[in-house]
C-alpha angles and dihedrals in degrees: 000000000000091000091058090052092049092046091054092048094052096046112125093240093050093048094046092051090053092047092050090050088049089237093119127042126193132202125183138196117221134189124181090350090305123122105230103164140022136187127188120197125195117205090352092277107062124071107218100172134014121174134166123179111255095242089058098050120127094026098104096256096128090047091052092048090052091048093047092053093057 
């Protein structure tokens, strides 16, 4: 049941509606034109999504995304 809820939340349409309403803000980390990490903040104080590609784990990317979103 939780997976259905998460799937609905991360649907493109759902996210775009929240971005357009300025309810959800995204930041990304790029290297060599490749997106390697993403953070989504709701209401500027709640992390909704935080992803870093596996091969880039333990390099401080998630920490920097969290700091950038402050």
